[in-house]
DSSP file (Angstrom, degrees, kcal/mol; ACC not computed):
  #  RESIDUE AA STRUCTURE BP1 BP2  ACC     N-H-->O    O-->H-N    N-H-->O    O-->H-N    TCO  KAPPA ALPHA  PHI   PSI    X-CA   Y-CA   Z-CA
    1    1 A M              0   0    0      0, 0.0     2,-0.2     0, 0.0     0, 0.0   0.000 360.0 360.0 360.0 114.2  200.3   60.8   85.6
    2    2 A G        -     0   0    0      1,-0.0     2,-0.5     0, 0.0     0, 0.0  -0.551 360.0-102.4-102.5 167.1  197.8   59.3   83.2
    3    3 A I        -     0   0    0     -2,-0.2     2,-0.5     2,-0.0    -1,-0.0  -0.776  32.4-144.5 -89.6 129.0  195.2   56.5   83.6
    4    4 A V        -     0   0    0     -2,-0.5     2,-0.5     0, 0.0    -1,-0.0  -0.837  15.6-170.9 -98.1 126.7  196.3   53.2   82.1
    5    5 A V        -     0   0    0     -2,-0.5    -2,-0.0     4,-0.0     2,-0.0  -0.973  14.5-138.8-119.7 126.9  193.6   51.1   80.6
    6    6 A S     >  -     0   0    0     -2,-0.5     4,-2.6     1,-0.1     5,-0.2  -0.248  29.0-105.7 -74.6 168.9  194.3   47.6   79.4
    7    7 A R  H  > S+     0   0    0      1,-0.2     4,-2.6     2,-0.2     5,-0.2   0.905 123.1  51.6 -61.2 -40.8  192.9   46.2   76.2
    8    8 A R  H  > S+     0   0    0      2,-0.2     4,-2.4     1,-0.2    -1,-0.2   0.916 110.7  47.5 -63.3 -43.2  190.4   44.2   78.1
    9    9 A G  H  > S+     0   0    0      2,-0.2     4,-2.5     1,-0.2    -2,-0.2   0.898 112.0  50.1 -64.3 -41.1  189.2   47.3   80.0
   10   10 A L  H  X S+     0   0    0     -4,-2.6     4,-2.6     2,-0.2    -2,-0.2   0.897 110.2  50.7 -63.4 -40.3  189.0   49.3   76.8
   11   11 A F  H  X S+     0   0    0     -4,-2.6     4,-2.9     2,-0.2    -2,-0.2   0.917 110.6  49.0 -63.3 -43.0  186.9   46.5   75.3
   12   12 A R  H  X S+     0   0    0     -4,-2.4     4,-2.6     2,-0.2     5,-0.2   0.918 112.0  47.9 -63.2 -43.5  184.6   46.5   78.3
   13   13 A I  H  X S+     0   0    0     -4,-2.5     4,-2.2     2,-0.2    -1,-0.2   0.923 114.3  47.0 -63.2 -43.5  184.1   50.2   78.2
   14   14 A G  H  X S+     0   0    0     -4,-2.6     4,-2.6     2,-0.2    -2,-0.2   0.913 112.6  48.9 -63.8 -43.2  183.5   50.1   74.4
   15   15 A A  H  X S+     0   0    0     -4,-2.9     4,-2.6     1,-0.2     5,-0.2   0.908 111.4  49.4 -64.6 -41.6  181.0   47.2   74.8
   16   16 A A  H  X S+     0   0    0     -4,-2.6     4,-2.2    -5,-0.2    -1,-0.2   0.895 111.9  49.6 -63.8 -39.0  179.1   49.0   77.6
   17   17 A G  H  X S+     0   0    0     -4,-2.2     4,-1.4    -5,-0.2    -2,-0.2   0.921 111.7  47.4 -64.8 -44.4  179.0   52.2   75.5
   18   18 A V  H  X S+     0   0    0     -4,-2.6     4,-1.2     1,-0.2     3,-0.2   0.925 113.3  48.5 -64.1 -43.5  177.7   50.3   72.4
   19   19 A L  H  < S+     0   0    0     -4,-2.6     3,-0.3     1,-0.2    -1,-0.2   0.873 108.0  53.8 -65.5 -36.3  175.1   48.5   74.5
   20   20 A S  H >< S+     0   0    0     -4,-2.2     3,-1.1     1,-0.2    -1,-0.2   0.814 103.7  57.3 -69.1 -26.2  173.9   51.7   76.2
   21   21 A L  H 3< S+     0   0    0     -4,-1.4    -1,-0.2     1,-0.2    -2,-0.2   0.832 106.5  49.6 -67.7 -30.9  173.4   53.1   72.7
   22   22 A F  T 3< S+     0   0    0     -4,-1.2     2,-0.3    -3,-0.3     3,-0.2   0.238  77.1 138.4 -92.7  14.5  171.0   50.3   72.0
   23   23 A A  S <  S+     0   0    0     -3,-1.1    38,-0.1     1,-0.2    41,-0.1  -0.440  74.5  26.9 -59.8 120.9  169.1   50.8   75.2
   24   24 A G  S >> S-     0   0    0     -2,-0.3     4,-1.6    36,-0.2     3,-0.7   0.913  76.4-175.6  85.7  55.2  165.6   50.3   74.0
   25   25 A C  H 3> S+     0   0    0      1,-0.3     4,-3.2    -3,-0.2     5,-0.3   0.874  82.6  52.3 -53.2 -41.7  166.3   48.0   71.1
   26   26 A G  H 3> S+     0   0    0      1,-0.2     4,-2.5     2,-0.2    -1,-0.3   0.856 105.3  55.7 -63.9 -34.5  162.7   48.1   70.1
   27   27 A M  H <4 S+     0   0    0     -3,-0.7    -1,-0.2     2,-0.2    -2,-0.2   0.868 115.1  38.0 -65.5 -37.1  162.6   51.8   70.1
   28   28 A I  H  < S+     0   0    0     -4,-1.6    -2,-0.2    -3,-0.2    -1,-0.2   0.890 121.6  42.8 -81.3 -42.7  165.6   51.9   67.7
   29   29 A M  H  < S+     0   0    0     -4,-3.2    -2,-0.2     1,-0.2    -3,-0.2   0.845 129.2  24.8 -74.1 -33.8  164.5   49.0   65.5
   30   30 A H    ><  +     0   0    0     -4,-2.5     3,-1.8    -5,-0.3    -1,-0.2  -0.577  62.2 160.8-132.6  70.3  160.8   49.9   65.3
   31   31 A P  G >  S+     0   0    0      0, 0.0     3,-1.4     0, 0.0    -1,-0.1   0.754  73.5  69.2 -64.7 -21.2  160.3   53.6   65.9
   32   32 A E  G 3  S+     0   0    0      1,-0.3    -5,-0.1    -3,-0.1    -2,-0.0   0.662  88.8  65.7 -70.1 -13.6  156.8   53.3   64.2
   33   33 A R  G X  S+     0   0    0     -3,-1.8     3,-1.7    -7,-0.2    -1,-0.3   0.514  71.2 125.2 -85.7  -4.7  155.7   51.3   67.3
   34   34 A R  T <  S-     0   0    0     -3,-1.4    38,-0.2     1,-0.3    37,-0.1  -0.321  84.6  -1.8 -58.0 133.0  156.0   54.3   69.7
   35   35 A N  T 3  S+     0   0    0     36,-2.5    -1,-0.3     1,-0.2    37,-0.2   0.734  94.4 149.1  59.4  27.5  152.8   55.0   71.6
   36   36 A Q    <   -     0   0    0     -3,-1.7    -1,-0.2    35,-0.5     2,-0.1  -0.471  60.8 -83.3 -81.7 161.6  150.9   52.2   69.8
   37   37 A P    >   -     0   0    0      0, 0.0     3,-0.6     0, 0.0    41,-0.3  -0.419  37.0-136.6 -61.8 142.2  148.1   50.4   71.6
   38   38 A T  T 3  S+     0   0    0      1,-0.2    38,-0.1    39,-0.1    34,-0.0   0.006  74.4 107.5 -94.6  29.8  149.6   47.6   73.7
   39   39 A G  T 3   +     0   0    0     36,-0.1    -1,-0.2    40,-0.0    40,-0.1   0.635  59.3  88.4 -81.2 -14.0  147.0   44.9   72.8
   40   40 A G  S <  S-     0   0    0     -3,-0.6    38,-0.1    36,-0.4     3,-0.1  -0.300  86.1 -96.4 -78.9 168.3  149.5   43.0   70.6
   41   41 A G        -     0   0    0     36,-0.2    35,-4.0     1,-0.1     2,-0.3  -0.179  49.6 -80.2 -75.9 175.2  151.8   40.3   71.9
   42   42 A I  B     -A   75   0A   0     33,-0.3     2,-0.9     1,-0.1    33,-0.3  -0.585  37.0-125.1 -78.6 137.4  155.4   40.8   72.9
   43   43 A D     >  -     0   0    0     31,-3.3     4,-2.1    -2,-0.3     3,-0.3  -0.756  21.7-159.7 -81.1 108.4  158.0   40.9   70.1
   44   44 A W  H  > S+     0   0    0     -2,-0.9     4,-2.3     1,-0.2    -1,-0.2   0.726  85.3  59.3 -70.3 -22.4  160.4   38.1   71.2
   45   45 A T  H  > S+     0   0    0      2,-0.2     4,-2.2     1,-0.2    -1,-0.2   0.926 109.5  43.2 -69.9 -42.8  163.3   39.4   69.1
   46   46 A V  H  > S+     0   0    0     -3,-0.3     4,-2.4     2,-0.2    -2,-0.2   0.910 113.9  52.1 -65.3 -41.5  163.2   42.8   70.9
   47   47 A F  H  X S+     0   0    0     -4,-2.1     4,-2.1     1,-0.2    -2,-0.2   0.908 109.6  49.6 -60.2 -42.9  162.7   41.0   74.2
   48   48 A A  H  X S+     0   0    0     -4,-2.3     4,-2.3     2,-0.2    -2,-0.2   0.906 110.8  49.0 -64.8 -42.3  165.8   38.8   73.5
   49   49 A L  H  X S+     0   0    0     -4,-2.2     4,-1.9     1,-0.2    -1,-0.2   0.905 111.8  48.7 -64.9 -40.3  168.0   41.8   72.6
   50   50 A D  H  X S+     0   0    0     -4,-2.4     4,-1.8     1,-0.2    -1,-0.2   0.881 110.4  52.3 -64.4 -37.0  166.9   43.6   75.7
   51   51 A T  H  X S+     0   0    0     -4,-2.1     4,-2.7     2,-0.2    -2,-0.2   0.889 105.6  53.7 -66.5 -39.9  167.7   40.4   77.8
   52   52 A V  H  X S+     0   0    0     -4,-2.3     4,-2.6     1,-0.2     5,-0.3   0.927 109.5  48.9 -59.7 -44.0  171.2   40.2   76.2
   53   53 A G  H  X S+     0   0    0     -4,-1.9     4,-2.0     1,-0.2     8,-0.8   0.873 111.8  49.8 -61.1 -36.8  171.8   43.8   77.4
   54   54 A L  H  < S+     0   0    0     -4,-1.8    -2,-0.2     7,-0.3    -1,-0.2   0.884 113.1  45.5 -69.4 -39.6  170.5   42.8   80.8
   55   55 A L  H  < S+     0   0    0     -4,-2.7     3,-0.2     1,-0.1    -2,-0.2   0.899 120.5  37.4 -72.8 -40.9  172.7   39.8   81.1
   56   56 A L  H  < S+     0   0    0     -4,-2.6     2,-0.4     1,-0.3    -2,-0.2   0.937 135.7  11.5 -77.9 -47.4  175.9   41.5   79.9
   57   57 A F     X  -     0   0    0     -4,-2.0     4,-1.8    -5,-0.3    -1,-0.3  -0.948  69.9-154.2-137.0 112.6  175.5   44.9   81.5
   58   58 A F  H  > S+     0   0    0     -2,-0.4     4,-2.4    -3,-0.2     5,-0.2   0.903  87.7  46.5 -57.6 -53.6  172.8   45.2   84.0
   59   59 A F  H  > S+     0   0    0      1,-0.2     4,-2.6     2,-0.2    -1,-0.2   0.909 112.0  48.1 -65.7 -44.7  172.0   49.0   83.8
   60   60 A P  H  > S+     0   0    0      0, 0.0     4,-2.5     0, 0.0   -36,-0.2   0.887 113.2  51.3 -60.9 -34.5  171.8   49.3   80.0
   61   61 A G  H  X S+     0   0    0     -4,-1.8     4,-2.4    -8,-0.8    -7,-0.3   0.912 110.1  47.4 -66.4 -42.3  169.5   46.2   80.0
   62   62 A V  H  X S+     0   0    0     -4,-2.4     4,-2.6     2,-0.2    -1,-0.2   0.911 113.3  49.1 -63.9 -42.0  167.2   47.6   82.6
   63   63 A I  H  X S+     0   0    0     -4,-2.6     4,-2.9    -5,-0.2     5,-0.2   0.911 109.5  52.6 -63.4 -41.8  167.1   50.9   80.7
   64   64 A A  H  X S+     0   0    0     -4,-2.5     4,-2.6     1,-0.2     5,-0.2   0.938 112.1  44.5 -60.5 -47.7  166.3   49.0   77.5
   65   65 A F  H  X S+     0   0    0     -4,-2.4     4,-2.7   -15,-0.2     5,-0.3   0.923 114.0  50.0 -62.1 -44.0  163.4   47.1   79.1
   66   66 A A  H  X S+     0   0    0     -4,-2.6     4,-2.3     1,-0.2     5,-0.2   0.928 113.6  45.1 -61.8 -45.4  162.1   50.3   80.7
   67   67 A V  H  X S+     0   0    0     -4,-2.9     4,-2.1     1,-0.2     6,-0.4   0.938 115.5  46.5 -63.8 -47.2  162.2   52.3   77.4
   68   68 A D  H  X>S+     0   0    0     -4,-2.6     6,-1.5    -5,-0.2     4,-1.1   0.879 115.8  44.3 -67.7 -37.5  160.7   49.5   75.3
   69   69 A F  H  <5S+     0   0    0     -4,-2.7    -1,-0.2    -5,-0.2    -2,-0.2   0.913 115.0  47.3 -73.2 -41.2  157.8   48.8   77.8
   70   70 A T  H  <5S+     0   0    0     -4,-2.3    -2,-0.2    -5,-0.3    -1,-0.2   0.850 118.1  41.0 -71.2 -31.8  157.0   52.5   78.4
   71   71 A T  H  <5S-     0   0    0     -4,-2.1   -36,-2.5    -5,-0.2   -35,-0.5   0.662 106.5-124.8 -86.9 -15.6  157.0   53.4   74.8
   72   72 A G  T ><5S+     0   0    0     -4,-1.1     3,-1.2    -5,-0.2    -3,-0.2   0.521  73.3 127.4  85.4   5.1  155.2   50.2   73.7
   73   73 A A  T 3 < +     0   0    0     -5,-0.6    -4,-0.2    -6,-0.4    -5,-0.1   0.676  63.5  63.5 -71.1 -16.7  158.0   49.4   71.2
   74   74 A I  T 3  S+     0   0    0     -6,-1.5   -31,-3.3    -9,-0.1     2,-0.3   0.631  90.7  84.5 -81.2 -13.0  158.4   45.9   72.7
   75   75 A Y  B <  S-A   42   0A   0     -3,-1.2   -33,-0.3    -7,-0.3   -34,-0.1  -0.650  82.5-118.9 -92.0 145.3  154.8   44.9   71.6
   76   76 A L        -     0   0    0    -35,-4.0   -36,-0.4    -2,-0.3     3,-0.1  -0.476  46.3 -90.1 -70.6 151.1  153.8   43.7   68.2
   77   77 A P        -     0   0    0      0, 0.0   -36,-0.2     0, 0.0    -1,-0.1  -0.341  43.7-107.4 -63.4 145.2  151.4   45.9   66.4
   78   78 A V    >   -     0   0    0    -41,-0.3     3,-2.5   -38,-0.1   -38,-0.1  -0.447  51.3 -83.0 -67.2 145.7  147.7   45.1   67.0
   79   79 A T  T 3  S+     0   0    0      1,-0.3    -1,-0.1    -2,-0.1     3,-0.1  -0.274 116.0   7.0 -53.7 132.4  146.0   43.6   64.0
   80   80 A N  T >  S+     0   0    0      1,-0.2     3,-1.4    -3,-0.1     2,-0.4   0.537  87.8 154.5  69.4  10.9  145.0   46.2   61.5
   81   81 A Y  T <  S+     0   0    0     -3,-2.5    -1,-0.2     1,-0.3     3,-0.1  -0.568  75.8   2.8 -70.7 122.7  146.7   49.0   63.5
   82   82 A G  T 3  S+     0   0    0     -2,-0.4     2,-1.4     1,-0.1    -1,-0.3   0.429  96.0 123.6  82.9  -1.3  147.6   51.7   61.0
   83   83 A D    <   -     0   0    0     -3,-1.4     2,-0.5     2,-0.0    -1,-0.1  -0.582  39.9-179.2 -92.8  74.6  145.9   50.0   58.1
   84   84 A A        -     0   0    0     -2,-1.4     2,-0.2    -3,-0.1    -3,-0.0  -0.613  22.8-133.0 -76.8 125.3  143.5   52.7   57.1
   85   85 A K        -     0   0    0     -2,-0.5    -1,-0.0     1,-0.1    -2,-0.0  -0.551  19.4-117.8 -75.6 141.5  141.3   51.6   54.2
   86   86 A T        -     0   0    0     -2,-0.2     2,-0.1     1,-0.0    -1,-0.1  -0.709  33.5-128.8 -78.1 120.3  141.0   54.1   51.4
   87   87 A P        -     0   0    0      0, 0.0     2,-0.2     0, 0.0    -1,-0.0  -0.393  16.9-138.8 -70.9 147.2  137.3   55.1   51.3
   88   88 A D    >   -     0   0    0     -2,-0.1     3,-1.7     1,-0.1     0, 0.0  -0.682  24.6-108.7-102.1 163.6  135.6   54.9   47.9
   89   89 A K  T 3  S+     0   0    0      1,-0.3     4,-0.1    -2,-0.2    -1,-0.1   0.678 115.9  60.5 -67.8 -16.4  133.1   57.5   46.7
   90   90 A E  T 3  S+     0   0    0      2,-0.1    -1,-0.3     0, 0.0     2,-0.1   0.648  81.2 106.5 -82.3 -14.5  130.2   55.1   47.1
   91   91 A Q  S <  S-     0   0    0     -3,-1.7     2,-0.4     1,-0.1     0, 0.0  -0.420  79.8-114.2 -68.2 137.3  130.8   54.8   50.8
   92   92 A Q        -     0   0    0     -2,-0.1     2,-0.3     1,-0.0    -1,-0.1  -0.590  29.1-146.4 -74.1 122.9  128.3   56.6   53.0
   93   93 A L        -     0   0    0     -2,-0.4     2,-0.5    -4,-0.1    42,-0.0  -0.672   5.3-147.7 -89.2 146.9  130.0   59.5   54.9
   94   94 A V        -     0   0    0     -2,-0.3     2,-0.4    41,-0.1    -2,-0.0  -0.963  10.1-137.3-117.4 128.2  128.8   60.5   58.3
   95   95 A E        -     0   0    0     -2,-0.5     2,-0.5     2,-0.0    40,-0.0  -0.709  18.5-173.7 -87.1 130.5  128.9   64.1   59.5
   96   96 A V        -     0   0    0     -2,-0.4     2,-0.4     2,-0.0    16,-0.0  -0.988  12.6-150.3-124.1 120.5  130.1   64.7   63.0
   97   97 A R        +     0   0    0     -2,-0.5    -2,-0.0     3,-0.0     0, 0.0  -0.770  16.6 177.3 -98.0 133.8  129.9   68.2   64.3
   98   98 A V        -     0   0    0     -2,-0.4     5,-0.1     5,-0.0    -2,-0.0  -1.000  39.6-103.9-130.1 131.8  132.3   69.7   66.8
   99   99 A P    >   -     0   0    0      0, 0.0     3,-1.9     0, 0.0     4,-0.3  -0.273  31.0-121.5 -55.9 141.1  132.1   73.3   68.0
  100  100 A K  G >  S+     0   0    0      1,-0.3     3,-1.4     2,-0.2    -3,-0.0   0.826 110.8  57.8 -56.2 -36.9  134.9   75.3   66.3
  101  101 A E  G 3  S+     0   0    0      1,-0.3    -1,-0.3     3,-0.0     0, 0.0   0.662 104.7  53.5 -70.9 -14.3  136.4   76.4   69.7
  102  102 A E  G <  S+     0   0    0     -3,-1.9     2,-1.9     1,-0.1    -1,-0.3   0.410  74.7 118.6 -96.4   0.3  136.9   72.7   70.6
  103  103 A L    <   +     0   0    0     -3,-1.4    -1,-0.1    -4,-0.3    -3,-0.1  -0.485  34.9 134.8 -77.1  85.2  138.8   71.7   67.5
  104  104 A T     >  -     0   0    0     -2,-1.9     4,-2.7     1,-0.1     5,-0.2  -0.870  69.2-109.1-119.9 158.4  142.1   70.6   68.9
  105  105 A P  H  > S+     0   0    0      0, 0.0     4,-2.3     0, 0.0     5,-0.2   0.885 120.6  52.2 -55.1 -38.3  144.0   67.5   67.9
  106  106 A E  H  > S+     0   0    0      2,-0.2     4,-2.1     1,-0.2     5,-0.1   0.919 111.1  45.6 -64.5 -43.5  143.1   65.9   71.3
  107  107 A R  H  > S+     0   0    0      2,-0.2     4,-2.7     1,-0.2     5,-0.2   0.891 111.8  51.8 -68.2 -39.0  139.4   66.6   70.8
  108  108 A I  H  X S+     0   0    0     -4,-2.7     4,-2.8     2,-0.2     5,-0.2   0.916 109.9  49.9 -62.9 -42.3  139.5   65.3   67.2
  109  109 A Q  H  X S+     0   0    0     -4,-2.3     4,-2.5    -5,-0.2    11,-0.4   0.916 111.8  48.8 -59.4 -43.5  141.1   62.1   68.4
  110  110 A Q  H  X S+     0   0    0     -4,-2.1     4,-2.2     2,-0.2    -2,-0.2   0.938 114.2  43.8 -63.4 -48.5  138.5   61.7   71.1
  111  111 A V  H  X S+     0   0    0     -4,-2.7     4,-2.2     1,-0.2    -2,-0.2   0.921 115.5  48.1 -65.2 -44.3  135.5   62.3   68.7
  112  112 A A  H  X S+     0   0    0     -4,-2.8     4,-2.6    -5,-0.2     5,-0.3   0.900 110.9  51.7 -63.7 -40.4  137.0   60.0   66.0
  113  113 A S  H  X>S+     0   0    0     -4,-2.5     4,-1.7    -5,-0.2     5,-0.5   0.917 111.3  46.8 -62.5 -43.9  137.7   57.3   68.5
  114  114 A Q  H  <5S+     0   0    0     -4,-2.2    -1,-0.2     1,-0.2    -2,-0.2   0.890 114.3  49.1 -63.6 -38.6  134.2   57.4   69.8
  115  115 A H  H  <5S+     0   0    0     -4,-2.2    -2,-0.2     1,-0.2    -1,-0.2   0.913 117.8  35.9 -71.1 -43.2  132.8   57.4   66.3
  116  116 A V  H  <5S-     0   0    0     -4,-2.6    -1,-0.2     2,-0.2    -2,-0.2   0.642 105.3-121.4 -89.6 -14.0  134.8   54.4   64.9
  117  117 A G  T  <5S+     0   0    0     -4,-1.7     2,-0.3    -5,-0.3    -3,-0.1   0.570  80.5  70.9  89.3   7.6  134.8   52.3   68.1
  118  118 A H  S   <S-     0   0    0     -5,-0.5    -2,-0.2    -6,-0.3    -1,-0.2  -0.961  94.0 -71.1-148.4 168.8  138.6   52.0   68.6
  119  119 A N        -     0   0    0     -2,-0.3     2,-0.5    -3,-0.1    -9,-0.1  -0.382  44.4-167.0 -66.8 127.7  141.5   54.3   69.6
  120  120 A V        -     0   0    0    -11,-0.4     2,-0.4    -2,-0.2    -7,-0.2  -0.968   3.4-172.3-116.2 129.6  142.5   56.9   67.0
  121  121 A R        -     0   0    0     -2,-0.5     2,-0.6    -9,-0.1   -15,-0.1  -0.984  13.9-147.2-124.2 133.0  145.8   58.8   67.4
  122  122 A L        -     0   0    0     -2,-0.4     2,-0.5   -17,-0.1     5,-0.1  -0.872  12.5-150.2 -99.1 118.0  146.9   61.6   65.2
  123  123 A A    >   -     0   0    0     -2,-0.6     3,-2.7     1,-0.1     4,-0.3  -0.763  29.7-106.3 -89.0 129.8  150.6   61.8   64.6
  124  124 A I  T 3  S+     0   0    0     -2,-0.5    -1,-0.1     1,-0.3     0, 0.0  -0.291 106.5  15.6 -57.2 130.5  151.9   65.3   64.1
  125  125 A G  T 3  S+     0   0    0      2,-0.3    -1,-0.3     1,-0.0     3,-0.0   0.351 109.6  85.8  86.7  -5.6  152.7   65.9   60.4
  126  126 A E  S <  S+     0   0    0     -3,-2.7     2,-0.3     2,-0.0    -2,-0.2   0.350  85.0  50.8-108.5   3.5  150.8   62.7   59.4
  127  127 A F        -     0   0    0     -4,-0.3     2,-0.4    -5,-0.1    -2,-0.3  -0.954  63.2-149.7-139.4 159.3  147.3   64.2   59.0
  128  128 A V        -     0   0    0     -2,-0.3     2,-0.4     2,-0.0    17,-0.0  -0.990   7.3-157.6-129.6 136.2  145.7   67.2   57.3
  129  129 A T        +     0   0    0     -2,-0.4    -2,-0.0     2,-0.0     0, 0.0  -0.900  15.7 170.8-112.3 146.8  142.7   69.2   58.4
  130  130 A S        -     0   0    0     -2,-0.4     2,-0.1     2,-0.0    -2,-0.0  -0.959  32.9-116.9-154.1 132.3  140.6   71.2   56.1
  131  131 A P        -     0   0    0      0, 0.0     2,-0.4     0, 0.0    -2,-0.0  -0.454  27.9-154.7 -71.3 143.9  137.3   73.0   56.6
  132  132 A L        -     0   0    0      1,-0.1     3,-0.1    -2,-0.1     6,-0.0  -0.964  16.2-157.9-119.5 135.2  134.4   71.7   54.4
  133  133 A K  S    S+     0   0    0     -2,-0.4     2,-0.3     1,-0.3    -1,-0.1   0.868  87.0   5.8 -75.9 -37.5  131.4   73.8   53.4
  134  134 A K  S >  S-     0   0    0      1,-0.1     3,-1.6     0, 0.0    -1,-0.3  -0.965  79.8-110.3-142.5 159.5  129.4   70.7   52.8
  135  135 A L  T >  S+     0   0    0     -2,-0.3     3,-1.8     1,-0.3     4,-0.2   0.817 112.7  62.6 -61.7 -34.6  130.0   67.0   53.4
  136  136 A D  T >> S+     0   0    0      1,-0.3     3,-0.7     2,-0.2     4,-0.6   0.666  87.0  74.2 -68.3 -14.9  130.3   66.2   49.7
  137  137 A D  H <> S+     0   0    0     -3,-1.6     4,-2.5     1,-0.2     5,-0.3   0.626  74.8  85.2 -70.0 -11.4  133.3   68.5   49.4
  138  138 A F  H <> S+     0   0    0     -3,-1.8     4,-2.7     1,-0.2    -1,-0.2   0.914  86.7  50.0 -55.8 -45.6  135.3   65.8   51.2
  139  139 A W  H <> S+     0   0    0     -3,-0.7     4,-2.2    -4,-0.2    -1,-0.2   0.913 113.7  42.9 -66.1 -43.4  136.0   63.9   47.9
  140  140 A T  H  X S+     0   0    0     -4,-0.6     4,-2.2     2,-0.2    -1,-0.2   0.893 116.2  48.4 -70.7 -38.0  137.3   66.9   45.9
  141  141 A T  H  X S+     0   0    0     -4,-2.5     4,-2.5     2,-0.2    -2,-0.2   0.910 111.9  50.3 -65.9 -41.5  139.3   68.2   48.9
  142  142 A R  H  X S+     0   0    0     -4,-2.7     4,-2.1    -5,-0.3    -2,-0.2   0.922 112.1  46.4 -62.7 -45.7  140.8   64.8   49.4
  143  143 A E  H  X S+     0   0    0     -4,-2.2     4,-2.0     2,-0.2    -1,-0.2   0.896 112.2  51.3 -64.5 -40.1  141.8   64.4   45.8
  144  144 A K  H  X S+     0   0    0     -4,-2.2     4,-1.6     1,-0.2    -2,-0.2   0.918 111.6  46.5 -63.1 -44.2  143.2   67.9   45.7
  145  145 A L  H  X S+     0   0    0     -4,-2.5     4,-1.6     1,-0.2    -1,-0.2   0.865 109.8  54.7 -66.9 -36.2  145.4   67.3   48.8
  146  146 A A  H  X S+     0   0    0     -4,-2.1     4,-1.0     1,-0.2    -1,-0.2   0.893 108.8  47.1 -64.8 -40.0  146.5   63.9   47.4
  147  147 A T  H  < S+     0   0    0     -4,-2.0    -1,-0.2     1,-0.2    -2,-0.2   0.826 109.5  54.7 -72.1 -30.3  147.8   65.6   44.2
  148  148 A E  H  < S+     0   0    0     -4,-1.6    -1,-0.2     1,-0.2    -2,-0.2   0.828 104.5  54.4 -69.5 -31.9  149.6   68.3   46.2
  149  149 A R  H  <        0   0    0     -4,-1.6    -1,-0.2     1,-0.2    -2,-0.2   0.803 360.0 360.0 -72.3 -29.8  151.5   65.7   48.3
  150  150 A V     <        0   0    0     -4,-1.0    -1,-0.2    -5,-0.1    -2,-0.2   0.491 360.0 360.0 -74.9 360.0  152.9   64.0   45.2
């Protein structure tokens, strides 16, 4: 004895499955927005897609909103977020000393944030650390690392 599913029932199950895959539309459409500062406005296209999920199928819509709000993917990026200017050699460098035993990514984020005056986040795999004997070695180390990445 098997379960008989009508075409309409199959369509509903398929539609619910597809919508549940898109739970967190902003998370899928804009993965770069994960864990960004939430100072930007709401992205109304992501909000509309989450609302469609909420109207058609309640639980996938609730999940989509929860995912997008908790990850920050529903928000537009803050102005200049991620737009790091490339420093030129005439720019004055400032030395900030941190004891070697405190050099963790979290501590570096904290010190850098205090120094520049806004929140700094280091994404794993997106930054390189290198010890410098003197501050002027920054330029040669930076150029060397840039040529290695290419």
